[in-house]
C-alpha positions as CSV (number, residue, x, y, z in Angstrom):
1,M,2.0,-10.7,-0.2
2,E,-1.3,-12.2,-2.0
3,F,-4.4,-10.1,-0.9
4,K,-8.4,-10.9,-1.8
5,C,-11.0,-8.1,-4.0
6,G,-12.2,-5.6,-1.5
7,D,-8.7,-5.6,0.8
8,I,-7.7,-1.6,2.0
9,V,-4.2,-1.2,0.8
10,I,-1.7,1.7,0.1
11,K,1.3,2.3,-2.1
12,K,5.1,1.2,0.2
13,T,5.4,4.9,-0.2
14,G,2.3,6.5,0.6
15,G,-0.5,8.0,-1.2
16,N,-4.1,7.6,-1.1
17,K,-5.9,4.8,0.3
18,M,-7.2,1.7,-2.2
19,T,-9.5,-1.0,-3.1
20,I,-8.2,-4.4,-4.5
21,I,-10.4,-5.0,-7.2
22,N,-8.7,-7.5,-9.5
23,E,-6.0,-9.7,-9.3
24,Y,-3.8,-10.4,-12.7
25,R,-1.1,-13.0,-13.1
26,D,1.6,-13.3,-15.8
27,G,4.2,-16.1,-15.4
28,S,5.1,-15.6,-12.0
29,K,4.0,-12.3,-11.4
30,L,1.4,-11.3,-9.6
31,Y,-0.4,-7.6,-9.8
32,Y,-3.1,-5.7,-7.8
33,K,-6.1,-3.9,-9.7
34,C,-6.5,-1.3,-7.3
35,Y,-9.5,2.0,-7.5
36,W,-9.1,4.6,-5.1
37,F,-10.9,8.3,-5.3
38,I,-9.6,11.6,-5.2
39,D,-12.1,14.0,-4.6
40,S,-15.2,12.5,-7.1
41,D,-12.6,11.6,-9.1
42,L,-12.1,7.3,-9.7
43,N,-8.8,6.3,-10.5
44,E,-7.3,3.0,-10.8
45,K,-4.0,1.6,-11.9
46,L,-1.9,-2.0,-12.3
47,F,0.0,-2.4,-9.0
48,K,2.9,-5.0,-8.7
49,S,2.1,-7.9,-5.2
50,D,5.7,-5.9,-3.6
51,E,4.5,-1.7,-4.7
52,I,1.6,-2.0,-2.0
53,I,0.9,-3.3,1.7
54,P,-2.1,-3.4,4.2
55,I,-2.8,-0.5,5.4
56,E,-3.3,-1.7,9.2
57,E,1.4,-2.8,8.0
58,Y,1.5,0.7,6.6
59,S,0.5,2.2,10.0
60,R,2.5,-0.3,12.4
61,F,5.6,1.1,8.8
62,L,5.0,5.0,10.4
63,K,4.7,3.9,13.8
64,I,8.2,2.5,13.6
65,E,10.3,4.5,11.8
66,E,8.5,7.3,13.3
67,R,10.0,5.4,16.7
68,D,13.4,5.5,14.9
69,D,13.4,9.4,14.0
70,K,12.9,10.2,17.5
71,I,15.5,7.6,18.7
72,N,18.4,9.3,16.8
73,Q,17.6,11.9,17.1
74,L,18.0,11.8,21.1
75,L,21.6,10.3,19.5
76,R,23.1,13.0,17.5
């Protein structure tokens, strides 16, 4: 998935909301520099494009995961 500067994303594994600041290509690999705050500390890191998703998609993913957990509990 490709993002543009200013997009709000989150790591697929969870974490803090981050803002896309820049895009970098290394051959066929695509990386994004993200900024995020923890309290008043600014953090930055490069992430592979497959490590991050739009914040809206993550919210949807959590709802699906929660629903699947409830179904699995009922079937036990």
